[in-house]
NUBAFI-183151 format. One record per residue: residue number from 0; residue in three letters; x, y, z of N, C-alpha, C, CB in turn. Coordinates in steps of 0.05 Angstrom, whole numbers, plus 5000, padded with zeros to 4 digits. Glycine has a CB too. Example, Ala and Ser with C-alpha at 12.3 -4.5 7.8 and 13.67 -1.06 7.14 Angstrom:
NUBAFI-183151
[site 0 ALA [5264 4886 5156] [5246 4910 5156] [5264 4934 5156] [5226 4911 5181]];
[site 1 SER [5257 4955 5142] [5273 4979 5143] [5258 5001 5157] [5282 4988 5114]];
***
This chain:
NUBAFI-183151
[site 0 MET [8895 1797 4522] [8915 1806 4542] [8897 1819 4562] [8938 1827 4530]];
[site 1 ALA [8904 1816 4587] [8893 1827 4611] [8894 1858 4610] [8910 1816 4636]];
[site 2 GLN [8870 1871 4616] [8874 1898 4619] [8882 1908 4644] [8854 1911 4613]];
[site 3 PRO [8904 1926 4647] [8915 1934 4673] [8891 1947 4689] [8940 1955 4668]];
[site 4 ARG [8890 1942 4716] [8872 1957 4737] [8890 1968 4757] [8850 1938 4753]];
[site 5 VAL [8872 1990 4765] [8888 2003 4788] [8883 1983 4812] [8877 2035 4794]];
[site 6 PRO [8899 1980 4832] [8894 1958 4855] [8872 1969 4872] [8921 1953 4875]];
[site 7 GLY [8850 1955 4877] [8831 1964 4891] [8812 1980 4878] [8840 1974 4909]];
[site 8 GLY [8818 1986 4851] [8804 2001 4837] [8775 1994 4827] [8819 2006 4818]];
[site 9 GLY [8766 1971 4827] [8743 1956 4824] [8739 1951 4794] [8719 1971 4837]];
[site 10 GLY [8763 1953 4772] [8762 1943 4745] [8744 1958 4726] [8754 1916 4746]];
[site 11 GLU [8739 1951 4708] [8728 1965 4684] [8701 1970 4697] [8728 1947 4654]];
[site 12 ALA [8687 1994 4684] [8660 2003 4692] [8643 1995 4667] [8659 2035 4700]];
[site 13 LEU [8618 1989 4677] [8597 1984 4652] [8578 2003 4654] [8581 1955 4653]];
[site 14 GLU [8572 2016 4633] [8559 2041 4625] [8527 2026 4625] [8571 2055 4592]];
[site 15 LEU [8509 2035 4649] [8485 2026 4651] [8463 2037 4631] [8478 2030 4678]];
[site 16 PRO [8438 2025 4627] [8423 2042 4611] [8414 2064 4622] [8404 2031 4602]];
[site 17 CYS [8412 2071 4650] [8410 2095 4658] [8427 2118 4655] [8408 2092 4676]];
[site 18 GLY [8453 2108 4646] [8469 2128 4642] [8492 2131 4665] [8453 2152 4639]];
[site 19 GLU [8487 2116 4684] [8506 2116 4705] [8527 2093 4698] [8491 2112 4735]];
[site 20 THR [8545 2088 4716] [8565 2070 4712] [8569 2051 4734] [8587 2084 4707]];
[site 21 LYS [8572 2025 4734] [8580 2004 4753] [8608 1990 4751] [8561 1983 4750]];
[site 22 SER [8623 1988 4767] [8645 1969 4768] [8635 1941 4761] [8659 1970 4796]];
[site 23 LEU [8645 1931 4742] [8639 1902 4740] [8650 1885 4758] [8647 1893 4717]];
[site 24 HIS [8667 1891 4775] [8683 1879 4796] [8662 1881 4819] [8713 1895 4803]];
[site 25 SER [8641 1896 4822] [8625 1894 4844] [8603 1877 4843] [8618 1916 4850]];
[site 26 LEU [8601 1868 4818] [8580 1850 4815] [8588 1821 4823] [8570 1852 4787]];
[site 27 ASP [8575 1805 4834] [8580 1777 4839] [8558 1757 4833] [8586 1774 4867]];
[site 28 LEU [8567 1731 4832] [8545 1713 4822] [8521 1709 4835] [8554 1690 4818]];
[site 29 GLY [8517 1717 4861] [8499 1719 4877] [8477 1743 4876] [8510 1718 4897]];
[site 30 MET [8484 1760 4860] [8473 1786 4858] [8451 1782 4836] [8494 1808 4851]];
[site 31 ARG [8429 1792 4844] [8403 1791 4826] [8396 1819 4818] [8377 1777 4842]];
[site 32 GLU [8403 1838 4832] [8395 1866 4824] [8414 1886 4847] [8358 1870 4827]];
[site 33 PHE [8414 1912 4839] [8428 1931 4860] [8413 1957 4856] [8463 1935 4854]];
[site 34 GLY [8414 1972 4878] [8405 1997 4880] [8422 2014 4862] [8405 2006 4907]];
[site 35 CYS [8413 2033 4846] [8436 2051 4831] [8432 2078 4841] [8434 2051 4797]];
[site 36 SER [8453 2095 4835] [8453 2120 4842] [8432 2137 4831] [8476 2129 4838]];
[site 37 CYS [8420 2128 4805] [8395 2139 4794] [8373 2137 4807] [8390 2130 4771]];
[site 38 GLY [8372 2121 4831] [8349 2120 4844] [8334 2094 4839] [8333 2144 4836]];
[site 39 GLU [8341 2079 4817] [8324 2055 4809] [8338 2028 4818] [8320 2055 4776]];
[site 40 ASP [8331 2008 4820] [8342 1977 4821] [8347 1970 4793] [8318 1954 4835]];
[site 41 HIS [8368 1958 4786] [8374 1946 4758] [8379 1912 4767] [8405 1962 4742]];
[site 42 ALA [8363 1897 4751] [8371 1869 4750] [8399 1860 4738] [8351 1855 4734]];
[site 43 VAL [8409 1841 4749] [8434 1835 4738] [8431 1803 4735] [8459 1846 4757]];
[site 44 VAL [8442 1792 4709] [8442 1765 4700] [8465 1762 4688] [8420 1757 4683]];
[site 45 MET [8474 1737 4700] [8499 1727 4683] [8493 1698 4672] [8527 1725 4702]];
[site 46 ASP [8512 1693 4654] [8508 1671 4634] [8510 1646 4653] [8532 1670 4608]];
[site 47 VAL [8519 1645 4675] [8521 1621 4691] [8497 1617 4708] [8544 1622 4707]];
[site 48 HIS [8478 1634 4712] [8452 1631 4722] [8437 1616 4709] [8440 1651 4726]];
[site 49 PRO [8428 1592 4722] [8411 1576 4704] [8382 1591 4696] [8405 1548 4720]];
[site 50 PRO [8376 1580 4676] [8344 1589 4662] [8323 1588 4679] [8333 1571 4639]];
[site 51 ASP [8329 1565 4700] [8306 1560 4719] [8301 1577 4742] [8309 1537 4730]];
[site 52 ARG [8319 1599 4740] [8318 1619 4757] [8292 1636 4748] [8346 1635 4757]];
[site 53 PHE [8284 1636 4723] [8257 1651 4712] [8237 1629 4706] [8263 1669 4683]];
[site 54 LEU [8243 1606 4697] [8224 1587 4690] [8223 1559 4701] [8226 1586 4665]];
[site 55 PRO [8201 1547 4703] [8203 1519 4718] [8221 1501 4700] [8171 1503 4723]];
[site 56 GLU [8232 1481 4714] [8250 1465 4697] [8243 1448 4676] [8262 1450 4710]];
[site 57 PHE [8213 1439 4681] [8204 1424 4658] [8201 1442 4630] [8177 1413 4666]];
[site 58 LEU [8194 1470 4635] [8190 1484 4613] [8220 1489 4604] [8173 1510 4619]];
[site 59 VAL [8240 1496 4619] [8267 1496 4607] [8273 1473 4591] [8287 1497 4626]];
[site 60 ASP [8265 1447 4601] [8269 1425 4587] [8257 1420 4554] [8260 1407 4606]];
[site 61 VAL [8228 1433 4557] [8215 1436 4534] [8229 1454 4512] [8190 1445 4542]];
[site 62 LEU [8234 1477 4526] [8250 1499 4508] [8273 1483 4496] [8263 1527 4527]];
[site 63 ARG [8291 1468 4511] [8313 1457 4503] [8310 1439 4479] [8324 1445 4523]];
[site 64 GLU [8287 1424 4481] [8282 1406 4460] [8269 1419 4437] [8266 1385 4469]];
[site 65 ALA [8252 1440 4438] [8238 1449 4418] [8261 1475 4402] [8207 1461 4433]];
[site 66 VAL [8272 1485 4418] [8287 1512 4402] [8313 1500 4392] [8294 1541 4423]];
[site 67 GLU [8321 1506 4366] [8345 1497 4355] [8363 1525 4360] [8341 1486 4321]];
[site 68 THR [8385 1516 4372] [8406 1542 4370] [8421 1542 4352] [8423 1547 4392]];
[site 69 THR [8438 1559 4342] [8455 1560 4317] [8483 1568 4329] [8444 1582 4293]];
[site 70 SER [8489 1568 4352] [8511 1572 4365] [8530 1548 4373] [8503 1585 4387]];
[site 71 GLU [8551 1543 4365] [8566 1523 4373] [8576 1529 4402] [8588 1520 4354]];
[site 72 GLU [8584 1554 4408] [8586 1562 4434] [8566 1554 4461] [8585 1587 4430]];
[site 73 MET [8540 1558 4447] [8518 1556 4464] [8496 1533 4452] [8505 1587 4468]];
[site 74 PRO [8502 1508 4452] [8488 1491 4432] [8460 1483 4447] [8508 1465 4422]];
[site 75 GLU [8455 1492 4474] [8430 1488 4478] [8419 1512 4493] [8426 1463 4490]];
[site 76 PHE [8390 1515 4489] [8378 1537 4502] [8388 1542 4530] [8349 1533 4503]];
[site 77 ASP [8392 1563 4537] [8396 1571 4560] [8394 1600 4569] [8418 1562 4563]];
[site 78 THR [8405 1611 4589] [8403 1638 4600] [8407 1654 4581] [8421 1645 4620]];
[site 79 PRO [8432 1652 4564] [8438 1675 4547] [8418 1676 4523] [8469 1673 4537]];
[site 80 HIS [8405 1657 4519] [8379 1655 4496] [8358 1676 4510] [8363 1619 4491]];
[site 81 LEU [8355 1669 4532] [8327 1683 4545] [8340 1715 4548] [8315 1666 4581]];
[site 82 LEU [8363 1719 4557] [8369 1750 4555] [8372 1760 4527] [8395 1758 4570]];
[site 83 GLY [8377 1744 4509] [8380 1755 4481] [8352 1763 4469] [8393 1734 4462]];
[site 84 ILE [8331 1745 4482] [8306 1753 4472] [8294 1781 4483] [8289 1731 4477]];
[site 85 VAL [8306 1784 4509] [8301 1810 4524] [8314 1833 4508] [8313 1808 4553]];
[site 86 LEU [8340 1829 4502] [8356 1852 4489] [8345 1859 4463] [8385 1844 4486]];
[site 87 GLU [8333 1837 4452] [8325 1844 4422] [8299 1863 4430] [8316 1813 4400]];
[site 88 GLU [8285 1852 4446] [8258 1866 4451] [8261 1896 4467] [8238 1845 4471]];
[site 89 PHE [8282 1900 4478] [8289 1926 4492] [8318 1931 4488] [8282 1926 4522]];
[site 90 PRO [8329 1937 4465] [8355 1943 4463] [8367 1966 4476] [8361 1945 4437]];
[site 91 ASP [8348 1987 4483] [8360 2011 4497] [8359 2004 4530] [8342 2040 4489]];
[site 92 ARG [8348 1982 4538] [8339 1981 4568] [8360 1958 4577] [8303 1972 4574]];
[site 93 VAL [8377 1945 4561] [8390 1925 4569] [8419 1932 4563] [8379 1901 4556]];
[site 94 VAL [8441 1926 4578] [8467 1929 4573] [8482 1900 4578] [8478 1953 4590]];
[site 95 SER [8499 1890 4561] [8513 1869 4567] [8543 1875 4559] [8501 1845 4554]];
[site 96 GLU [8557 1854 4572] [8587 1856 4573] [8602 1824 4569] [8595 1871 4606]];
[site 97 ASP [8616 1821 4549] [8628 1794 4551] [8654 1801 4577] [8642 1784 4516]];
[site 98 VAL [8655 1783 4596] [8676 1786 4614] [8688 1757 4621] [8665 1800 4638]];
[site 99 SER [8690 1744 4595] [8702 1716 4597] [8732 1718 4600] [8696 1699 4570]];
[site 100 ASP [8743 1735 4592] [8772 1741 4598] [8780 1749 4625] [8781 1761 4581]];
[site 101 ASP [8760 1755 4642] [8763 1763 4670] [8756 1745 4689] [8750 1785 4675]];
[site 102 GLY [8776 1730 4700] [8772 1709 4716] [8762 1714 4745] [8796 1696 4716]];
[site 103 ASP [8762 1739 4748] [8753 1752 4776] [8723 1753 4777] [8763 1782 4780]];
[site 104 ILE [8708 1757 4757] [8679 1759 4758] [8667 1731 4759] [8670 1774 4734]];
[site 105 GLY [8677 1709 4748] [8668 1687 4746] [8642 1678 4728] [8666 1682 4769]];
[site 106 ALA [8639 1694 4710] [8620 1690 4687] [8632 1701 4661] [8592 1704 4692]];
[site 107 GLY [8618 1686 4642] [8626 1695 4613] [8612 1723 4602] [8617 1669 4593]];
[site 108 ILE [8588 1722 4608] [8571 1746 4602] [8555 1760 4621] [8555 1739 4584]];
[site 109 VAL [8554 1787 4629] [8539 1799 4644] [8518 1818 4632] [8554 1811 4662]];
[site 110 TRP [8494 1817 4642] [8471 1832 4632] [8460 1851 4655] [8450 1813 4621]];
[site 111 VAL [8457 1877 4649] [8445 1891 4666] [8425 1908 4655] [8461 1905 4680]];
[site 112 THR [8399 1907 4670] [8375 1920 4659] [8369 1943 4669] [8353 1905 4661]];
[site 113 ASP [8350 1959 4656] [8337 1982 4666] [8314 1974 4684] [8328 2000 4644]];
[site 114 PHE [8306 1948 4684] [8287 1936 4703] [8298 1926 4729] [8273 1913 4689]];
[site 115 ASP [8280 1928 4743] [8288 1911 4773] [8284 1881 4768] [8266 1920 4801]];
[site 116 SER [8292 1862 4785] [8298 1839 4781] [8266 1821 4777] [8319 1830 4806]];
[site 117 ARG [8244 1836 4793] [8219 1825 4790] [8206 1831 4759] [8202 1836 4814]];
[site 118 ARG [8207 1857 4748] [8198 1865 4724] [8215 1848 4705] [8200 1896 4720]];
[site 119 LEU [8241 1844 4708] [8255 1828 4688] [8244 1797 4685] [8286 1827 4695]];
[site 120 HIS [8236 1789 4708] [8226 1764 4709] [8202 1761 4694] [8221 1756 4734]];
[site 121 GLU [8181 1781 4698] [8158 1781 4686] [8162 1783 4653] [8142 1804 4699]];
[site 122 ILE [8181 1805 4645] [8185 1806 4617] [8193 1777 4604] [8206 1827 4612]];
[site 123 ILE [8212 1765 4618] [8224 1741 4610] [8197 1723 4604] [8245 1729 4633]];
[site 124 VAL [8181 1718 4625] [8157 1700 4623] [8140 1712 4601] [8140 1699 4651]];
[site 125 GLU [8135 1736 4597] [8113 1747 4574] [8126 1741 4549] [8104 1782 4576]];
[site 126 LEU [8157 1744 4546] [8166 1734 4522] [8170 1708 4513] [8184 1742 4517]];
[site 127 VAL [8171 1691 4535] [8172 1664 4529] [8143 1655 4522] [8184 1648 4553]];
[site 128 VAL [8122 1664 4533] [8093 1657 4527] [8090 1669 4497] [8070 1671 4551]];
[site 129 GLU [8098 1688 4489] [8097 1700 4460] [8110 1678 4443] [8114 1730 4457]];
[site 130 LEU [8135 1668 4453] [8150 1651 4432] [8133 1622 4431] [8183 1647 4442]];
[site 131 MET [8121 1616 4454] [8104 1589 4453] [8077 1595 4436] [8096 1578 4487]];
[site 132 GLU [8066 1619 4439] [8043 1627 4422] [8048 1626 4391] [8034 1656 4429]];
[site 133 HIS [8074 1632 4381] [8081 1634 4358] [8086 1604 4347] [8103 1653 4357]];
[site 134 ALA [8098 1589 4363] [8103 1562 4360] [8080 1546 4353] [8112 1551 4382]];
[site 135 VAL [8059 1549 4373] [8034 1537 4371] [8016 1545 4348] [8020 1542 4394]];
[site 136 SER [8022 1571 4341] [8004 1580 4315] [8014 1564 4291] [8007 1612 4308]];
[site 137 HIS [8037 1554 4293] [8043 1537 4266] [8036 1509 4265] [8071 1536 4260]];
[site 138 ALA [8022 1501 4287] [8014 1473 4288] [7990 1469 4273] [8011 1464 4316]];
[site 139 ASP [7986 1445 4263] [7965 1436 4243] [7938 1429 4259] [7976 1410 4226]];
[site 140 ASP [7940 1431 4284] [7920 1421 4302] [7905 1448 4312] [7934 1402 4327]];
[site 141 ASP [7882 1454 4300] [7866 1474 4308] [7856 1474 4335] [7846 1476 4293]];
[site 142 SER [7851 1448 4351] [7842 1446 4379] [7869 1451 4396] [7827 1416 4386]];
[site 143 ALA [7888 1445 4387] [7913 1451 4406] [7917 1480 4408] [7940 1437 4396]];
[site 144 ILE [7914 1495 4383] [7915 1525 4383] [7894 1539 4400] [7911 1534 4355]];
[site 145 SER [7872 1528 4394] [7848 1538 4414] [7851 1535 4444] [7821 1524 4408]];
[site 146 GLU [7859 1510 4447] [7864 1504 4480] [7888 1522 4490] [7872 1468 4487]];
[site 147 PHE [7910 1523 4474] [7928 1541 4486] [7923 1567 4491] [7948 1541 4474]];
[site 148 GLU [7908 1578 4469] [7896 1607 4470] [7878 1612 4495] [7879 1613 4444]];
[site 149 ALA [7864 1591 4496] [7843 1594 4523] [7859 1595 4550] [7820 1565 4524]];
[site 150 GLN [7878 1576 4548] [7898 1571 4573] [7913 1602 4578] [7923 1544 4564]];
[site 151 MET [7924 1611 4556] [7937 1637 4561] [7921 1663 4569] [7950 1643 4537]];
[site 152 MET [7891 1659 4560] [7875 1681 4567] [7872 1680 4596] [7849 1681 4552]];
[site 153 ASP [7874 1658 4609] [7870 1657 4642] [7897 1658 4654] [7853 1628 4652]];
[site 154 PHE [7919 1663 4640] [7945 1661 4651] [7954 1689 4661] [7965 1650 4630]];
[site 155 ASP [7958 1694 4685] [7964 1717 4699] [8001 1718 4703] [7945 1716 4729]];
[site 156 VAL [8013 1733 4684] [8043 1732 4691] [8050 1744 4716] [8060 1746 4668]];
[site 157 ALA [8044 1762 4725] [8047 1773 4754] [8042 1753 4774] [8027 1795 4760]];
[site 158 ALA [8020 1745 4773] [8012 1720 4791] [8031 1698 4792] [7986 1707 4782]];
[site 159 PHE [8040 1689 4769] [8057 1665 4766] [8084 1672 4774] [8056 1654 4738]];
[site 160 VAL [8093 1699 4767] [8122 1706 4777] [8124 1706 4807] [8130 1734 4767]];
[site 161 ALA [8100 1720 4819] [8100 1723 4850] [8101 1694 4862] [8073 1740 4861]];
[site 162 GLU [8085 1676 4851] [8085 1649 4860] [8110 1632 4858] [8064 1637 4847]];
[site 163 TYR [8121 1637 4835] [8145 1623 4830] [8171 1635 4845] [8150 1623 4800]];
[site 164 ARG [8170 1656 4851] [8192 1671 4866] [8188 1663 4894] [8191 1704 4862]];
[site 165 ALA [8163 1661 4904] [8157 1653 4930] [8167 1623 4936] [8127 1657 4933]];
[site 166 GLN [8164 1605 4915] [8170 1577 4918] [8201 1574 4921] [8159 1561 4894]];
[site 167 ARG [8215 1592 4898] [8242 1591 4902] [8254 1607 4920] [8253 1596 4881]];
[site 168 ASP [8239 1619 4940] [8249 1635 4958] [8267 1660 4948] [8261 1618 4975]];
[site 169 ILE [8259 1671 4930] [8274 1695 4917] [8258 1725 4928] [8272 1691 4880]];
[site 170 SER [8272 1728 4952] [8261 1750 4964] [8278 1773 4968] [8250 1743 4987]];
[site 171 GLU [8269 1796 4974] [8289 1820 4975] [8314 1815 4994] [8275 1846 4985]];
[site 172 ASP [8305 1795 5013] [8325 1788 5036] [8348 1777 5024] [8315 1767 5057]];
[site 173 ASP [8343 1762 4998] [8364 1747 4986] [8378 1763 4966] [8354 1722 4974]];
[site 174 LEU [8372 1789 4963] [8387 1806 4943] [8409 1819 4956] [8369 1828 4929]];
[site 175 TYR [8429 1822 4939] [8450 1839 4950] [8444 1868 4938] [8481 1828 4941]];
[site 176 VAL [8448 1890 4952] [8442 1915 4945] [8468 1927 4938] [8428 1928 4966]];
***
């Protein structure tokens, strides 16, 4: 059943990791982060955002092939899985809300982090690399393991994120504050 709201009141408030609150209805699909009254920027992710917001499409395709999901509601690897990994690693720095019953928001799940959007992007890449390292470590091919480890020694997460964001034109001018 729909929750009654005060007209123009902005709807339910989400308690942020910093302790402040944010109206769920002040979030929109184009929002990547917002400035908070705590003085920090918080990243916003919705389940409808594509995972290629953070990772190249070819890597998303590989993850979809390689990662078995156990959810009938989300049968293929997608953004909720990426944010689930972040939530598992940083449970006190990420909040989420099921908004699937609220047609005004346009998403099913909303996550807000204690990180700005750039740092969240770096964290997701770092965690996916760790996931890949774990998977490769189970391979029976020592040369593949060695090659992957050598490539990862040269991999600069911050440089990758900067280049990826530049290619995708995700700049501060594109963010809603």
